[in-house]
N, C-alpha and C positions, 0 to 999 in steps of 0.2 A: 562154584554155583553162587548166584547172586540171590540173597534171601532178604525179604522184608519181614521183620519180626516185630510184632506188637506185644506190649506188656513186658518188655525186657527189664524194666526198672523194679519189678516186683521180686519177692522172695524166690519163687520158682524161675521167673524170667531171667534173673542173673545167671543161674546155673545153665539154663538152656542157651542163653546168648553166648556164654563162654564155650560151651560144647560146639555150637554151630560155627563160631568164629575160627575154630581150628580147621583151616583149609578152605573156608568160604568167605565171601564178602557179605557182611551182615549190616543191614540198614535198620535202625530202630527209631520209629516215631515216638517222641516223648514230650510231655508238657513242660514248658519252662526249662529250668536247669536242675530240677530236683531229681534225685535218684541217680546213683552212679551206674555206669555201664562198664562191662569188662573191656580190657584192652582189645583193640581191633574192631570194635563195634562202632559204627558211625551213627551219631545222634542227628536226627532231623526233626524239625518242628512237627508236633502232632496237629492234625487238622480234622475237623468234623467231616470234611469231604474226603472220606477214606478211599472212595473209588478213585478220585483224582490223585490222591497220594500214591496209590499203587501204580497208576498209569505214569506218574511223573518219574518213578524210579525203575520201571520195567524189570521187576525181579523174575527169576526163574521159579521161585517158590514163595509162598506166603505162609507164615506160621503165626497163628492167632492165639495169643495167650491172654487177651483182654478179659478180665473178670473182676467181680466185686462180690463181697459176702453180705452186703446190705446196700439198699438204695434202689435205683431204677434198673432192675435186672433186664427188662425188655429192651431198654436202650443199649446197655453195654453188651449184653450177651446175644441179643437177637438182631437189633437194628444195625449195630456196628458190624456184625458178621455179614449181614445182608450187603452193606456197603463195600466191605472188603471183597466179597465174592463178585460183586458187579465189576469192580476194578480189575480183579484177577481174570475174569472172563474176557474183558476188553483187551487186556494186556497179553493174553495168551499164556498165562502162567501154567507151568507144567505140573505143579503139585500144590495143593492147599491142605495144610495140616492144622487141625482144630483141637484146642484144649477143651475137654468137656469134664465130666465128673461121674464117678460111680453113683448110681442112684438116679441118673438123669432119666426122667420119665414124664410123659404127657399127663399121667394120672397121679403124679406125686402130690401130696398135700403141701409141699414146699414150692413157693414161687421160684426160688433159685433153681431147683431141679427141673421144674417145668420149662424154665427159660433155656436151660442147657439142652434139653431135649428138642425144643423148637429150633435152636441154632444147629443142632445136629441134622435135623430134617432139611434145613436150608442147604447145608453143605452137601448132603447126599443127593439132593435134587438139582444141584448146580450144573451138572454135566462135566465138571472138572475132575481130574484125578485127585483123590483125596485120601486122607487118613485122619481118624479121630481117636484121641487118647482119653480114656476115662480113668484117672488115677483115684486111688483111695486116699486116705489122709497122708499128706506129704510131709516127711520129717526132715530135720536138718537145722543147722545154725541159722538163726534169723527167722525161724518159723514163728508166726504170731501167737499161736496157742501156747507154745512153750514159754514165750516171753511173758504172757499173761499169768501162767501158772507160777513162774518164778517170782513175779511181782506180788501176786497174792500171798505167796508163802512168806513174804516178809512180815506180814501182820496177822497171820493165823497159824495155829499149830496143826491144823488139818484142812484137807481139801475134799470136797464132795465131787463124785463122778457119777454120771448116769449108769445105773445098774442094768445089766443084761445086754448092753450094746457092744458089739464086736467090730473091730477095725483091723485092717491089714496094712499098717504103715509102710510106705515105700520111700526110700531115701531120695532126696532131691537130685543127687548125682545120678541115680538110676533113671529117674524120670528124664533128666537131660540127655543121657545116652540113648534112651528110647526115642526121644524127639529127633535126635540126629539121624537115627536109622530111618524113622518114619519120613523124614524130609529128604534124605539123600538117595534112598533106594526106591526107584520107580516101580519095583515089583511089589512093594509093601503097600497095601491099601486096606480100607475098611476100618472097623472098630477094634481097638485094643484096650483091654482092662489092665491097668498098671497097678500092681500090688506087691507088697513085700512078701517074703517067704513064710512069715508067721502071722496067723490070726490071733488076736488077743482081746481081752476085755478093755474097755475104755479106762477102767481103773488101773490096769497094768500099764497101759500106755502112759497115763499120767505119771505113774511111778518112774517109768523108764525115762520120760522126758525130764522130770525133775532131777533124777540122778545125773543125766547128761549135762544139766545146768549146774551141777555141783550142789544141789539142794536135796535135803532129806526131810520129808513130811509124811505124816499119816494121810493116806488117801482112803476115803470111805465111800463105798458104792451106795447110792440111795436111789429109790424109785424115780423114774423120769418125771412123774406127775408132781413131785415135790418142788420142781423148779418152776412150774407154771405160775404159782402166786407171786414169785419173785420177779417175773418179767416186767411188770409196771415200774418196779423200783430200778431194775437194770436200765429201763428206757430213759430214765432221768440222767444217766451218766453220758458223758461225751463220747465214750467208746464202750458201748454195752458188752459185757462178757458173754451174753446170750440174748439173741433176739427171738421173737415169736417164730419167724421163719426157720431159724436154726433149731429151735425147739421141735418144730415139726419134722425136721430131718432126723432127729434123734429117735424117731419111731421105728427106724429100720437099720439093720446092720450095714456097715460100710465095707463090705467084702466082695470079692469077685463072684459073679453069677455062674461062671464056668461055661457060659455060652459063647465066649469070644476068646481069641488068643490073647497072650499077655507078654510079660517081661521075658519069660523063657523063650518064646518064639522069636522075639526081637533080638535078644542079646545072647541066647544060648546059656546052658548051664543053670546054676541056681540063681534065682532073681535076687 
């Protein structure tokens, strides 16, 4: 199978690219020379003309992992998806696979989650065979949140975590295996919620992530509202640890709704 994969230079993208490259031809548009790609993945120049890019490479499937956690969500999540879909339709692509997120909703207070829902709507209305993955928090080596926690632990004896928030971390390797099944199996379609086997508090997730990084620190759960007055200070930093939009996302748990199939249905056994 010939696959055009966007977003392959990111944390999750590297895992997905490696999984898809086993037995397939994978083409990955990327800006400049930044970001390594796994062996067997062909790098091609990224173009804002994503429809033309798809047409130029005539893939059997398009896998869209393009995503940002701050910035112009409508451009990257919605407009880029629109362009990819236009190219996929013109090229007769047999499958379009979209990375979304748990919590994607048109009524979410978070612009990130609203943009993910808008992109899902475009994919579902495209007329193409499609699959949409909604992962919970994705864990693994190179994950940005873990890196931030480990960096913060160098200068503080304790870390604060939002109290009352539950997540269901899913390993990046599991997500990659799911994307391979979503892409290669024509019988698999619709929305899938990708989550790990355990739901846990964000405090417990912080502790496990720090232990995985070889760091031990006291993690203290604090009310979400206490982070709000810190946001203007965070905004002064070049890479804020928490933005207003991310704060809004913390209002709801990041766990499966139970309304859609998930890892077990894709891979079998225990996720």
